N, C-alpha and C positions, 0 to 999 in steps of 0.2 A: 811519694805521700808518706808523711810520718805517722805513726799510730801511737796513742795513747798506751804509755807503758802497763798499765793495770788491767785493760782490757782492749784487745788487739782488736777488735769490731769496730772501735769508735774512733775513727778519723781524726787528727789533731789540725790539718790542713783540710781545707774544703777541695773536694775533686771538680768541682766547678768553678768557672771564672769567677772572681770575686772583684770587687769595686775597692779602692782604698780610699780613706776620708779625708785626703790632703795630705798635711805633714802630722796629721791625727795620729800617732803610732800604738796609742795607752788605750787599752779597752774602757768602755763606759760602763760603769757599773751602778744598777738602777737596783731597789728595792721591788719586788715582785708587783704591786699593788701599782706603783710609778708606770707599767708599762703600757698601761690600759690608755689608748689614745691612737691617735694615726700619726705615721710616718710618712714623709714624703721624699721620693728620688728625683727631682727635678730633671737631672742628664735622663735617666731611664722613662721620664713619663710614667711612674708608678705610685702607687700610694699603697700603704700597707696598714691595716687596722687591727689591731690587739683587741681582746677583751675575754674577759672570764665568765664563762658560763656558771660555772659552779668553782668551787674553791679549787677542785686539782684539774680542771678541765679549761683550756685556753682555746680559744676561737681566733683565727690569724685569715682576715681576708684579703686579697690580694686585687686591685683595682686596675685597669689600664689607662687611668689620667690621674695627674696630679690634683685636679679638680675635684675628685671624689672627697678629698678629706675637708674641702667648705661648701659643698652641696651636691643634692643627691642627683650626679648625673655619673656617666661612664657604666662599663661592665664588668663585674666580676669575672677575674680569670680564674681564680679557682679559693676553695676555701679549704683550710687546715684545721680539724680538729684535734688537740694532742691532748690526751691526759697523763698529766705527769705523777700520778700515782701509780697507774699499772704500764705506763710507757707505751701505750698503744695509739696511732695516729690514722687518721682517717682522712682521705683527700678528697673533695668534691668539687665538681665542674662548674655546678649548678647549686641552687638553694639546697639546705639541708634537709 
């Protein structure tokens, strides 16, 4: 695993298996407010929903089906609450 040169505690490569995006090797850059919405992985049959509860709090919902992006179906596998000001993260298996 490669480590960030400034802070040895931030890995530069994911320690878990990641999936490439085909031939797209360049990172996708978004403004922070453009990240609000649903993201779908048809191969894994998962949906990730990102939203902002407050200016510095990002909520990430992970659903067990792609259909969750289109209609209220499926189960939530987990919810991540990330405070980007303090760096604190909370993980919930059910509602927060």
